[in-house]
PATORLUM-225816 format. One line per 3 residues: number of its first residue (from 1); their letters; for each residue y, z, x of N, C-alpha, C. Coordinates in nm, 3 decimals, padded with zeros to 5 digits. Layout:
BEGIN
NUM = a = Y:Z:X:Y:Z:X:Y:Z:X  ...;
***
This chain:
BEGIN
1 = mye = 08.201:15.084:12.891:08.091:15.180:12.901:07.957:15.109:12.911  07.941:15.005:12.831:07.816:14.928:12.832:07.793:14.865:12.969  07.900:14.825:13.035:07.889:14.759:13.165:07.886:14.857:13.282;
4 = grt = 07.887:14.987:13.253:07.882:15.085:13.360:08.013:15.110:13.430  08.124:15.078:13.364:08.255:15.093:13.427:08.315:15.232:13.405  08.246:15.320:13.333:08.298:15.454:13.306:08.193:15.558:13.345;
7 = sfe = 08.221:15.684:13.311:08.130:15.793:13.345:08.023:15.817:13.239  08.006:15.723:13.148:07.908:15.739:13.041:07.769:15.736:13.101  07.702:15.853:13.098:07.575:15.865:13.170:07.458:15.814:13.087;
10 = qgr = 07.352:15.775:13.156:07.231:15.727:13.091:07.171:15.838:13.006  07.126:15.802:12.887:07.065:15.899:12.798:07.154:15.942:12.683  07.285:15.923:12.696:07.376:15.954:12.585:07.374:15.840:12.483;
13 = vfg = 07.424:15.870:12.363:07.418:15.775:12.252:07.556:15.715:12.227  07.562:15.583:12.222:07.685:15.513:12.187:07.713:15.527:12.037  07.830:15.478:11.998:07.857:15.459:11.856:07.961:15.553:11.797;
16 = hen = 08.076:15.497:11.756:08.176:15.581:11.689:08.233:15.513:11.564  08.162:15.417:11.510:08.200:15.359:11.380:08.093:15.402:11.280  08.113:15.520:11.223:08.005:15.588:11.154:08.028:15.596:11.003;
19 = vge = 07.932:15.543:10.928:07.933:15.556:10.783:07.789:15.584:10.740  07.772:15.671:10.642:07.635:15.701:10.601:07.629:15.802:10.489  07.508:15.838:10.452:07.483:15.932:10.344:07.456:16.072:10.401;
22 = vve = 07.519:16.171:10.344:07.501:16.310:10.387:07.361:16.356:10.345  07.283:16.406:10.441:07.148:16.456:10.411:07.136:16.606:10.428  07.236:16.668:10.492:07.233:16.813:10.510:07.373:16.861:10.541;
25 = vga = 07.409:16.981:10.492:07.540:17.038:10.522:07.523:17.179:10.574  07.620:17.221:10.656:07.618:17.357:10.709:07.670:17.458:10.609  07.653:17.586:10.642:07.689:17.694:10.549:07.838:17.700:10.521;
28 = aiq = 07.922:17.650:10.612:08.067:17.660:10.594:08.125:17.545:10.510  08.045:17.445:10.480:08.094:17.328:10.408:08.115:17.360:10.261  08.231:17.322:10.209:08.265:17.350:10.070:08.288:17.224:09.986;
31 = kva = 08.329:17.114:10.050:08.365:16.994:09.974:08.258:16.886:09.979  08.207:16.859:10.097:08.110:16.751:10.115:07.973:16.799:10.068  07.903:16.713:09.996:07.773:16.753:09.940:07.665:16.654:09.980;
34 = vgd = 07.542:16.702:09.982:07.428:16.615:10.008:07.428:16.502:09.905  07.409:16.380:09.954:07.411:16.263:09.868:07.540:16.186:09.873  07.648:16.250:09.922:07.776:16.179:09.934:07.766:16.070:10.040;
37 = mvs = 07.827:15.956:10.013:07.848:15.855:10.116:07.983:15.883:10.179  07.985:15.892:10.312:08.108:15.930:10.381:08.135:15.838:10.499  08.262:15.831:10.534:08.306:15.767:10.657:08.354:15.876:10.751;
40 = vpf = 08.311:15.871:10.877:08.350:15.971:10.976:08.442:15.904:11.078  08.564:15.954:11.097:08.655:15.890:11.192:08.600:15.897:11.334  08.637:15.800:11.415:08.584:15.799:11.552:08.639:15.914:11.634;
43 = nas = 08.754:15.970:11.594:08.807:16.087:11.663:08.740:16.213:11.609  08.677:16.291:11.695:08.628:16.422:11.656:08.747:16.518:11.660  08.778:16.581:11.548:08.898:16.664:11.541:08.875:16.784:11.450;
46 = cgh = 08.942:16.895:11.485:08.916:17.022:11.418:08.996:17.041:11.291  09.115:16.981:11.283:09.198:16.995:11.164:09.293:17.112:11.165  09.282:17.202:11.263:09.366:17.321:11.259:09.443:17.350:11.387;
49 = crn = 09.427:17.270:11.491:09.506:17.291:11.612:09.647:17.234:11.591  09.733:17.256:11.687:09.873:17.212:11.675:09.883:17.061:11.652  09.807:16.983:11.728:09.816:16.838:11.712:09.758:16.791:11.580;
52 = ceh = 09.644:16.846:11.541:09.584:16.805:11.415:09.676:16.837:11.297  09.744:16.953:11.303:09.834:16.990:11.195:09.951:16.893:11.182  09.981:16.821:11.289:10.088:16.721:11.286:10.033:16.579:11.265;
55 = glt = 09.906:16.570:11.228:09.846:16.439:11.203:09.800:16.367:11.327  09.803:16.434:11.441:09.763:16.371:11.568:09.617:16.404:11.598  09.529:16.366:11.506:09.387:16.395:11.524:09.327:16.319:11.640;
58 = nyc = 09.397:16.218:11.689:09.353:16.144:11.808:09.371:16.227:11.935  09.446:16.335:11.926:09.467:16.421:12.043:09.440:16.568:12.006  09.329:16.588:11.937:09.286:16.724:11.900:09.272:16.810:12.026;
61 = lts = 09.320:16.933:12.018:09.317:17.023:12.133:09.190:17.107:12.141  09.103:17.091:12.041:08.982:17.173:12.034:08.856:17.095:12.069  08.859:16.965:12.052:08.736:16.885:12.058:08.700:16.833:12.196;
64 = nve = 08.771:16.878:12.300:08.740:16.834:12.435:08.752:16.952:12.530  08.728:16.928:12.657:08.738:17.034:12.757:08.884:17.070:12.779  08.909:17.185:12.837:09.045:17.229:12.863:09.117:17.129:12.952;
67 = gma = 09.238:17.095:12.913:09.318:17.001:12.990:09.305:16.857:12.944  09.216:16.831:12.851:09.199:16.695:12.798:09.206:16.701:12.646  09.301:16.632:12.587:09.316:16.631:12.442:09.240:16.514:12.382;
70 = ggt = 09.174:16.539:12.271:09.108:16.431:12.199:08.960:16.421:12.227  08.882:16.406:12.121:08.738:16.386:12.134:08.696:16.265:12.054  08.589:16.202:12.096:08.541:16.082:12.029:08.388:16.077:12.035;
73 = ygf = 08.326:16.036:11.928:08.180:16.022:11.925:08.136:15.910:12.019  08.036:15.937:12.102:07.975:15.835:12.185:08.071:15.761:12.275  08.156:15.836:12.346:08.262:15.772:12.424:08.283:15.850:12.554;
76 = aym = 08.307:15.778:12.662:08.327:15.843:12.792:08.454:15.927:12.793  08.450:16.037:12.865:08.564:16.127:12.888:08.607:16.205:12.764  08.548:16.179:12.648:08.605:16.227:12.523:08.522:16.336:12.456;
79 = ggw = 08.480:16.436:12.532:08.422:16.555:12.474:08.271:16.564:12.470  08.201:16.457:12.504:08.056:16.463:12.507:07.989:16.460:12.372  08.059:16.419:12.266:07.999:16.415:12.133:07.897:16.303:12.123;
82 = vgg = 07.784:16.332:12.060:07.678:16.233:12.045:07.725:16.123:11.950  07.692:15.998:11.983:07.736:15.884:11.903:07.651:15.858:11.780  07.695:15.763:11.701:07.634:15.737:11.572:07.535:15.623:11.567;
85 = qae = 07.507:15.557:11.679:07.408:15.450:11.676:07.269:15.514:11.691  07.233:15.587:11.587:07.110:15.665:11.585:07.071:15.687:11.439  06.952:15.743:11.418:06.906:15.766:11.281:06.990:15.871:11.211;
88 = ylr = 07.039:15.970:11.288:07.117:16.079:11.228:07.238:16.109:11.316  07.342:16.164:11.254:07.464:16.203:11.325:07.509:16.339:11.273  07.545:16.428:11.364:07.603:16.556:11.325:07.754:16.546:11.336;
91 = apw = 07.824:16.575:11.227:07.970:16.568:11.224:08.026:16.710:11.218  08.091:16.758:11.323:08.151:16.891:11.319:08.274:16.892:11.228  08.314:17.013:11.184:08.429:17.027:11.096:08.420:16.928:10.979;
94 = gdf = 08.304:16.930:10.915:08.267:16.826:10.819:08.362:16.810:10.702  08.413:16.920:10.646:08.503:16.906:10.532:08.631:16.833:10.571  08.677:16.854:10.693:08.798:16.786:10.740:08.768:16.643:10.783;
97 = qcl = 08.657:16.625:10.851:08.628:16.495:10.911:08.579:16.390:10.812  08.495:16.429:10.720:08.426:16.332:10.636:08.514:16.286:10.519  08.532:16.157:10.507:08.603:16.099:10.394:08.501:16.046:10.295;
100 = rlp = 08.498:16.104:10.177:08.401:16.059:10.077:08.439:15.921:10.025  08.338:15.839:10.002:08.358:15.701:09.960:08.327:15.685:09.811  08.382:15.581:09.748:08.361:15.560:09.605:08.217:15.521:09.571;
103 = eda = 08.193:15.501:09.444:08.058:15.469:09.397:08.008:15.336:09.449  08.099:15.249:09.491:08.057:15.118:09.542:08.028:15.121:09.692  08.009:15.242:09.748:07.995:15.256:09.894:07.877:15.179:09.950;
106 = hek = 07.763:15.181:09.879:07.647:15.107:09.928:07.672:14.957:09.921  07.732:14.914:09.814:07.760:14.772:09.795:07.858:14.719:09.898  07.954:14.802:09.938:08.060:14.758:10.029:08.050:14.824:10.167;
109 = qnd = 07.930:14.853:10.211:07.915:14.920:10.340:07.979:14.841:10.454  07.969:14.709:10.449:08.026:14.628:10.557:08.178:14.634:10.560  08.240:14.671:10.447:08.384:14.694:10.445:08.416:14.836:10.491;
112 = yvm = 08.348:14.933:10.430:08.381:15.073:10.459:08.348:15.116:10.601  08.253:15.049:10.665:08.221:15.087:10.803:08.340:15.064:10.896  08.430:14.975:10.856:08.549:14.947:10.938:08.648:15.064:10.938;
115 = lsd = 08.632:15.158:10.845:08.728:15.268:10.832:08.720:15.369:10.946  08.608:15.376:11.014:08.592:15.476:11.119:08.678:15.447:11.241  08.699:15.319:11.271:08.770:15.286:11.394:08.857:15.162:11.380;
118 = ifp = 08.796:15.045:11.372:08.874:14.925:11.401:08.983:14.894:11.299  08.961:14.925:11.171:09.067:14.900:11.073:09.185:14.996:11.097  09.163:15.128:11.106:09.275:15.216:11.140:09.338:15.184:11.276;
121 = tgw = 09.257:15.142:11.372:09.312:15.110:11.504:09.401:14.986:11.498  09.356:14.883:11.427:09.441:14.765:11.409:09.568:14.800:11.335  09.553:14.885:11.233:09.670:14.928:11.154:09.767:15.005:11.243;
124 = hav = 09.713:15.091:11.329:09.795:15.173:11.419:09.873:15.085:11.518  09.810:14.980:11.567:09.879:14.889:11.658:10.002:14.829:11.591  09.985:14.787:11.467:10.097:14.728:11.393:10.201:14.834:11.360;
127 = ems = 10.154:14.953:11.324:10.246:15.063:11.294:10.331:15.097:11.415  10.269:15.109:11.532:10.344:15.143:11.653:10.440:15.032:11.694  10.409:14.909:11.658:10.499:14.798:11.693:10.629:14.806:11.615;
130 = glt = 10.627:14.878:11.502:10.748:14.891:11.420:10.767:14.780:11.320  10.662:14.704:11.293:10.673:14.590:11.201:10.727:14.632:11.065  10.822:14.555:11.014:10.872:14.572:10.877:10.849:14.442:10.802;
133 = pge = 10.843:14.446:10.668:10.817:14.324:10.590:10.915:14.213:10.625  10.861:14.092:10.639:10.944:13.976:10.671:10.956:13.944:10.818  10.900:14.031:10.905:10.907:14.006:11.048:10.783:13.930:11.096;
136 = siv = 10.791:13.880:11.219:10.679:13.811:11.281:10.614:13.901:11.384  10.486:13.877:11.412:10.414:13.956:11.511:10.315:13.868:11.584  10.300:13.893:11.714:10.198:13.824:11.793:10.097:13.928:11.838;
139 = iyg = 09.970:13.897:11.821:09.860:13.987:11.855:09.778:13.923:11.967  09.766:13.992:12.078:09.683:13.942:12.188:09.545:14.003:12.175  09.447:13.915:12.153:09.308:13.957:12.135:09.262:13.935:11.993;
142 = agp = 09.158:13.852:11.975:09.102:13.826:11.843:08.961:13.881:11.830  08.936:13.991:11.902:08.813:14.064:11.879:08.825:14.141:11.748  08.730:14.227:11.717:08.735:14.300:11.590:08.865:14.377:11.569;
145 = vgl = 08.917:14.446:11.671:09.040:14.521:11.654:09.159:14.428:11.633  09.167:14.322:11.713:09.276:14.227:11.697:09.277:14.163:11.559  09.158:14.131:11.508:09.150:14.072:11.374:09.192:14.172:11.268;
148 = maa = 09.158:14.301:11.288:09.203:14.404:11.194:09.355:14.423:11.204  09.411:14.406:11.322:09.556:14.413:11.336:09.621:14.298:11.261  09.561:14.180:11.269:09.614:14.064:11.195:09.607:14.088:11.045;
151 = lsa = 09.495:14.144:10.998:09.482:14.177:10.857:09.586:14.281:10.817  09.604:14.381:10.900:09.700:14.487:10.871:09.842:14.432:10.863  09.877:14.345:10.958:10.011:14.287:10.957:10.035:14.205:10.831;
154 = tvk = 09.931:14.135:10.787:09.942:14.056:10.664:09.966:14.148:10.544  09.888:14.256:10.536:09.903:14.352:10.426:10.041:14.416:10.430  10.094:14.439:10.550:10.224:14.503:10.565:10.340:14.407:10.542;
157 = gar = 10.312:14.281:10.513:10.418:14.188:10.475:10.477:14.105:10.585  10.406:14.087:10.696:10.457:14.001:10.803:10.472:13.858:10.752  10.581:13.794:10.790:10.600:13.655:10.746:10.521:13.558:10.831;
160 = kvm = 10.492:13.598:10.955:10.416:13.511:11.046:10.333:13.598:11.138  10.203:13.571:11.142:10.111:13.644:11.229:10.048:13.544:11.325  10.068:13.566:11.455:10.011:13.480:11.558:09.906:13.560:11.636;
163 = vvd = 09.791:13.499:11.661:09.682:13.567:11.730:09.642:13.484:11.852  09.645:13.547:11.969:09.614:13.479:12.095:09.473:13.514:12.141  09.395:13.414:12.168:09.259:13.432:12.221:09.216:13.297:12.275;
166 = rhp = 09.091:13.288:12.321:09.041:13.160:12.370:08.902:13.130:12.318  08.851:13.214:12.228:08.718:13.194:12.172:08.732:13.131:12.033  08.684:13.008:12.015:08.705:12.935:11.889:08.655:13.009:11.766;
169 = drl = 08.539:13.076:11.776:08.487:13.144:11.657:08.579:13.256:11.611  08.639:13.327:11.705:08.731:13.435:11.671:08.863:13.381:11.616  08.911:13.275:11.676:09.036:13.216:11.628:09.019:13.159:11.488;
172 = rla = 08.901:13.106:11.459:08.876:13.055:11.322:08.883:13.169:11.220  08.833:13.287:11.258:08.840:13.401:11.167:08.985:13.442:11.143  09.068:13.436:11.246:09.209:13.467:11.230:09.275:13.369:11.132;
175 = eqi = 09.240:13.244:11.144:09.298:13.143:11.056:09.257:13.163:10.911  09.140:13.222:10.889:09.092:13.242:10.753:09.180:13.337:10.672  09.258:13.422:10.740:09.349:13.510:10.666:09.494:13.465:10.683;
178 = gai = 09.513:13.340:10.725:09.646:13.283:10.730:09.721:13.303:10.860  09.656:13.357:10.962:09.722:13.374:11.091:09.726:13.242:11.167  09.820:13.230:11.258:09.832:13.114:11.345:09.750:13.140:11.470;
181 = aid = 09.651:13.056:11.495:09.565:13.071:11.612:09.631:13.009:11.735  09.643:13.086:11.842:09.700:13.039:11.968:09.591:13.046:12.074  09.546:12.933:12.120:09.439:12.924:12.218:09.501:12.919:12.357;
184 = dsk = 09.488:13.029:12.433:09.554:13.032:12.564:09.481:12.949:12.668  09.363:12.893:12.634:09.297:12.802:12.726:09.358:12.662:12.718  09.443:12.640:12.620:09.505:12.509:12.601:09.653:12.507:12.637;
187 = gdp = 09.700:12.614:12.698:09.841:12.618:12.737:09.892:12.760:12.742  10.003:12.779:12.812:10.064:12.911:12.827:10.089:12.973:12.690  10.030:13.091:12.663:10.047:13.151:12.531:10.191:13.190:12.502;
190 = veq = 10.265:13.232:12.605:10.404:13.269:12.583:10.483:13.148:12.535  10.461:13.033:12.598:10.530:12.912:12.556:10.493:12.874:12.413  10.365:12.894:12.378:10.322:12.861:12.242:10.388:12.955:12.140;
193 = vme = 10.400:13.083:12.175:10.468:13.177:12.085:10.614:13.137:12.069  10.676:13.097:12.176:10.817:13.056:12.170:10.835:12.933:12.081  10.738:12.843:12.086:10.745:12.724:12.000:10.738:12.763:11.852;
196 = htk = 10.662:12.867:11.821:10.647:12.911:11.682:10.762:13.001:11.636  10.848:13.043:11.730:10.957:13.135:11.694:11.094:13.080:11.734  11.102:12.947:11.749:11.229:12.881:11.782:11.292:12.936:11.910;
199 = gvg = 11.207:12.972:12.005:11.255:13.015:12.136:11.300:13.159:12.144  11.289:13.234:12.035:11.338:13.372:12.033:11.231:13.472:12.074  11.108:13.446:12.035:10.999:13.539:12.055:10.965:13.611:11.926;
202 = adr = 10.847:13.668:11.921:10.804:13.741:11.802:10.884:13.871:11.789  10.902:13.917:11.665:10.971:14.044:11.644:10.890:14.160:11.698  10.757:14.149:11.685:10.668:14.258:11.724:10.545:14.203:11.797;
205 = gae = 10.477:14.293:11.867:10.356:14.251:11.938:10.251:14.361:11.935  10.125:14.322:11.952:10.015:14.418:11.957:09.918:14.380:12.068  09.881:14.479:12.151:09.785:14.459:12.259:09.650:14.510:12.211;
208 = cvc = 09.555:14.418:12.194:09.423:14.452:12.143:09.314:14.396:12.234  09.338:14.400:12.364:09.243:14.347:12.461:09.186:14.461:12.547  09.270:14.525:12.628:09.236:14.642:12.709:09.246:14.610:12.858;
211 = yqa = 09.207:14.708:12.938:09.222:14.698:13.083:09.132:14.593:13.146  09.036:14.539:13.073:08.949:14.435:13.129:08.996:14.295:13.091  09.125:14.280:13.069:09.180:14.148:13.037:09.154:14.050:13.150;
214 = hdv = 09.125:13.925:13.112:09.100:13.819:13.210:09.192:13.702:13.181  09.227:13.628:13.287:09.299:13.504:13.264:09.199:13.394:13.231  09.250:13.275:13.205:09.165:13.163:13.164:09.063:13.128:13.271;
217 = qgn = 09.098:13.150:13.397:09.008:13.118:13.508:08.900:13.225:13.528  08.908:13.335:13.452:08.808:13.439:13.463:08.843:13.552:13.558  08.967:13.553:13.608:09.011:13.659:13.698:09.059:13.780:13.617;
220 = edn = 09.010:13.897:13.652:09.049:14.018:13.579:09.185:14.067:13.624  09.269:14.102:13.526:09.403:14.154:13.554:09.438:14.250:13.441  09.441:14.380:13.473:09.460:14.478:13.366:09.601:14.479:13.307;
223 = aat = 09.695:14.408:13.370:09.831:14.401:13.316:09.861:14.268:13.249  09.764:14.179:13.245:09.790:14.042:13.199:09.846:14.037:13.057  09.779:14.104:12.963:09.826:14.094:12.825:09.954:14.175:12.804;
226 = lna = 09.969:14.285:12.875:10.092:14.363:12.862:10.213:14.281:12.905  10.201:14.213:13.019:10.312:14.132:13.068:10.338:14.011:12.978  10.229:13.953:12.926:10.246:13.839:12.835:10.315:13.883:12.707;
229 = lvs = 10.282:14.003:12.659:10.346:14.053:12.537:10.495:14.076:12.558  10.532:14.135:12.669:10.673:14.158:12.696:10.749:14.026:12.694  10.688:13.923:12.749:10.752:13.791:12.750:10.747:13.722:12.615;
232 = svr = 10.651:13.760:12.530:10.635:13.694:12.400:10.719:13.757:12.291  10.760:13.883:12.311:10.834:13.957:12.209:10.983:13.950:12.240  11.062:13.939:12.136:11.207:13.921:12.151:11.273:14.044:12.214;
235 = ftg = 11.399:14.027:12.254:11.480:14.139:12.300:11.486:14.245:12.189  11.471:14.371:12.226:11.472:14.489:12.138:11.353:14.495:12.044  11.252:14.412:12.064:11.133:14.416:11.980:11.042:14.532:12.017;
238 = gig = 10.935:14.549:11.940:10.843:14.660:11.961:10.700:14.612:11.986  10.624:14.692:12.061:10.487:14.660:12.097:10.398:14.780:12.071  10.283:14.756:12.009:10.183:14.860:11.991:10.062:14.828:12.077;
241 = tvg = 10.018:14.924:12.159:09.908:14.902:12.254:09.791:14.993:12.218  09.683:14.932:12.168:09.563:15.009:12.134:09.442:14.967:12.215  09.453:14.859:12.292:09.347:14.824:12.385:09.330:14.938:12.485;
244 = vfi = 09.205:14.975:12.514:09.180:15.094:12.595:09.222:15.073:12.741  09.297:15.168:12.794:09.329:15.176:12.936:09.285:15.314:12.983  09.227:15.321:13.103:09.167:15.447:13.148:09.233:15.496:13.277;
247 = ped = 09.226:15.629:13.302:09.295:15.687:13.418:09.242:15.640:13.553  09.116:15.603:13.559:09.060:15.549:13.683:08.948:15.453:13.648  08.929:15.354:13.733:08.830:15.250:13.706:08.767:15.206:13.838;
250 = pga = 08.669:15.283:13.889:08.609:15.251:14.018:08.550:15.110:14.027  08.514:15.050:13.913:08.455:14.917:13.915:08.556:14.804:13.909  08.685:14.837:13.914:08.789:14.735:13.905:08.791:14.647:14.030;
253 = pde = 08.848:14.526:14.019:08.844:14.431:14.131:08.944:14.460:14.243  09.042:14.550:14.223:09.138:14.579:14.329:09.169:14.728:14.330  09.224:14.775:14.441:09.246:14.919:14.460:09.343:14.976:14.359;
256 = laq = 09.447:14.903:14.325:09.545:14.954:14.230:09.480:14.981:14.095  09.402:14.886:14.046:09.336:14.903:13.917:09.230:15.012:13.923  09.167:15.029:14.037:09.067:15.136:14.051:09.129:15.273:14.030;
259 = egk = 09.257:15.285:14.061:09.329:15.411:14.041:09.389:15.422:13.902  09.356:15.328:13.815:09.409:15.331:13.679:09.552:15.283:13.669  09.599:15.212:13.768:09.737:15.163:13.770:09.740:15.013:13.743;
262 = arf = 09.855:14.964:13.698:09.867:14.822:13.663:09.998:14.767:13.714  09.997:14.637:13.743:10.118:14.569:13.788:10.202:14.526:13.666  10.252:14.627:13.597:10.329:14.603:13.476:10.472:14.567:13.513;
265 = efg = 10.521:14.461:13.455:10.656:14.411:13.485:10.758:14.494:13.407  10.778:14.616:13.457:10.865:14.709:13.385:11.010:14.661:13.381  11.051:14.590:13.484:11.189:14.539:13.487:11.218:14.447:13.369;
268 = nfw = 11.125:14.358:13.340:11.143:14.268:13.226:11.142:14.345:13.095  11.050:14.442:13.086:11.040:14.527:12.967:11.171:14.604:12.946  11.223:14.665:13.052:11.347:14.742:13.043:11.464:14.652:13.008;
271 = fkg = 11.471:14.535:13.076:11.583:14.444:13.057:11.590:14.394:12.912  11.475:14.379:12.849:11.472:14.330:12.711:11.490:14.442:12.609  11.498:14.567:12.654:11.525:14.677:12.563:11.416:14.699:12.459;
274 = qqm = 11.293:14.674:12.499:11.182:14.686:12.405:11.129:14.830:12.399  11.048:14.856:12.300:10.981:14.984:12.287:10.831:14.960:12.278  10.753:15.056:12.330:10.608:15.041:12.328:10.543:15.174:12.289;
277 = gcg = 10.451:15.168:12.194:10.368:15.282:12.160:10.228:15.255:12.209  10.154:15.359:12.246:10.020:15.336:12.300:09.929:15.454:12.270  09.801:15.432:12.284:09.703:15.538:12.269:09.605:15.513:12.156;
280 = qap = 09.507:15.603:12.147:09.408:15.593:12.041:09.474:15.613:11.905  09.413:15.558:11.804:09.465:15.571:11.667:09.421:15.703:11.606  09.510:15.769:11.532:09.470:15.885:11.452:09.405:15.834:11.323;
283 = akr = 09.278:15.802:11.333:09.210:15.730:11.224:09.223:15.802:11.090  09.215:15.934:11.093:09.219:16.010:10.968:09.351:15.991:10.894  09.459:15.969:10.968:09.591:15.952:10.906:09.594:15.831:10.813;
286 = ykr = 09.518:15.727:10.847:09.527:15.602:10.773:09.409:15.574:10.680  09.294:15.636:10.706:09.171:15.584:10.646:09.162:15.606:10.496  09.223:15.711:10.441:09.219:15.729:10.296:09.294:15.614:10.227;
289 = hlr = 09.409:15.581:10.281:09.489:15.470:10.228:09.412:15.338:10.239  09.349:15.317:10.353:09.275:15.192:10.374:09.149:15.188:10.288  09.084:15.303:10.271:08.969:15.309:10.180:09.010:15.265:10.041;
292 = dli = 09.124:15.313:09.993:09.167:15.279:09.857:09.202:15.131:09.844  09.252:15.071:09.951:09.278:14.926:09.948:09.147:14.849:09.935  09.044:14.894:10.005:08.913:14.829:09.995:08.856:14.847:09.855;
295 = aad = 08.863:14.970:09.804:08.807:14.999:09.671:08.875:14.916:09.563  09.004:14.887:09.581:09.079:14.810:09.482:09.067:14.659:09.506  08.984:14.619:09.602:08.963:14.478:09.636:09.092:14.410:09.685;
298 = kvt = 09.180:14.489:09.746:09.302:14.432:09.803:09.277:14.378:09.944  09.177:14.434:10.011:09.137:14.385:10.144:08.985:14.385:10.152  08.932:14.289:10.225:08.786:14.280:10.245:08.758:14.255:10.394;
301 = plw = 08.763:14.360:10.475:08.747:14.342:10.619:08.610:14.292:10.662  08.514:14.289:10.572:08.380:14.242:10.610:08.377:14.097:10.653  08.487:14.024:10.634:08.485:13.882:10.670:08.460:13.859:10.818;
304 = ivs = 08.478:13.961:10.902:08.453:13.942:11.045:08.308:13.968:11.082  08.228:14.027:10.991:08.090:14.063:11.024:08.004:13.937:11.037  07.942:13.923:11.152:07.856:13.807:11.176:07.709:13.839:11.163;
307 = hnl = 07.672:13.967:11.186:07.531:14.005:11.185:07.512:14.145:11.128  07.412:14.161:11.043:07.361:14.290:11.002:07.220:14.304:11.059  07.201:14.401:11.149:07.075:14.410:11.222:07.020:14.553:11.219;
310 = pld = 06.889:14.568:11.234:06.832:14.703:11.249:06.872:14.762:11.383  06.870:14.893:11.391:06.911:14.962:11.512:06.828:14.919:11.633  06.701:14.886:11.611:06.614:14.844:11.722:06.664:14.717:11.791;
313 = dap = 06.745:14.639:11.721:06.796:14.515:11.779:06.928:14.534:11.854  06.973:14.658:11.866:07.102:14.684:11.930:07.112:14.630:12.073  07.012:14.649:12.160:07.027:14.596:12.296:07.053:14.445:12.300;
316 = day = 06.981:14.371:12.218:07.001:14.226:12.213:07.140:14.193:12.160  07.183:14.266:12.058:07.315:14.243:12.000:07.425:14.273:12.101  07.409:14.382:12.177:07.508:14.414:12.281:07.518:14.301:12.383;
319 = ahf = 07.406:14.247:12.423:07.407:14.140:12.523:07.480:14.017:12.472  07.454:13.980:12.347:07.523:13.864:12.289:07.673:13.887:12.276  07.709:14.006:12.227:07.851:14.035:12.206:07.925:14.043:12.339;
322 = dar = 07.863:14.107:12.439:07.926:14.121:12.569:07.948:13.986:12.636  07.858:13.893:12.610:07.870:13.759:12.667:07.965:13.669:12.587  08.019:13.723:12.477:08.107:13.646:12.387:08.037:13.520:12.337;
325 = ddg = 07.907:13.532:12.311:07.834:13.417:12.258:07.892:13.376:12.123  07.896:13.246:12.102:07.956:13.192:11.981:07.889:13.250:11.856  07.971:13.295:11.763:07.920:13.346:11.637:07.886:13.493:11.637;
328 = wtk = 07.900:13.562:11.748:07.873:13.707:11.755:08.006:13.781:11.754  08.066:13.792:11.635:08.200:13.848:11.624:08.202:13.995:11.585  08.106:14.040:11.507:08.097:14.182:11.471:07.956:14.210:11.419;
331 = vvl = 07.892:14.310:11.479:07.755:14.346:11.443:07.754:14.482:11.374  07.688:14.489:11.260:07.668:14.616:11.191:07.521:14.654:11.204  07.497:14.774:11.257:07.360:14.822:11.280:07.317:14.917:11.168;
334 = dpt = 07.196:14.898:11.118:07.144:14.981:11.009:07.027:15.064:11.061  07.048:15.196:11.084:06.940:15.279:11.138:06.828:15.305:11.037  06.856:15.291:10.909:06.752:15.320:10.810:06.635:15.225:10.821;
337 = ssl = 06.660:15.104:10.871:06.551:15.009:10.885:06.458:15.046:10.999  06.497:15.146:11.080:06.412:15.192:11.190:06.330:15.313:11.151  06.355:15.366:11.031:06.283:15.485:10.988:06.157:15.448:10.912;
340 = d = 06.050:15.525:10.929:05.926:15.503:10.855:05.939:15.562:10.714;
***
């Protein structure tokens, strides 16, 4: 969206990792009160449609236009909801959406802000992969979501977590939680995974890159990580895909990708008898559990935060992050510093 590859029009507000203090409530609100610190999931969801009742808040039938399930704050195609990178945010269906945070919410804001999106999304990738305690997993992508997937896999009892990327600062963060860093600029990542798994492949895999995946030479290939995962995961293994893929991409480098299609090696996937789950995470399903892990000091996801900046510095921060500049791994924006 930042690069103009979607329908996100000028004038709309980005931002769907929202945490803050409630300053006003509507007449229908019964649980959330002014003064509460809350986390708002990135999925805008009503709580009472068929999908929401089944825990599929990522595909709410009320929060988008007819024919499109699922709404998201500050996101293309996802209902037109205003994003949270602003001084104020309006959260619809507030009693359902807002998760109240403990008394340490101000002290641990850099942890709790992860609850809106990337921590549940990383958790969802591992969940969809089917990981069970004692298994191994390979994660493609060491951005914020990939690092949260690595943290999630560790919490879930993985015996070996491998993270593939080529940016040294991100790989160092993966190593800090005990993951094995695989630098694909130094050799075929599939071969490296095989070396770490005695030639069998990882039990599970997670795709945390998205349709803008690039090879080491800088060529864009929207199927690159999917195909690498199929080759990296053992026969009958599972894969969770949370990297964003979109129905059409006019800015893509080739006609197939422009139509939202990918050169996925389905034959290899079928032959290996693997399973794959995909899509946005139902953040609300996981975030209460993850909040309690943070509150109990069992996890501290703030370790990926590289910068805390005022909202006015957002354009500069976007430029650094988009360029993958060294040391710009996760930026937390504070709108209160922009208020008089």
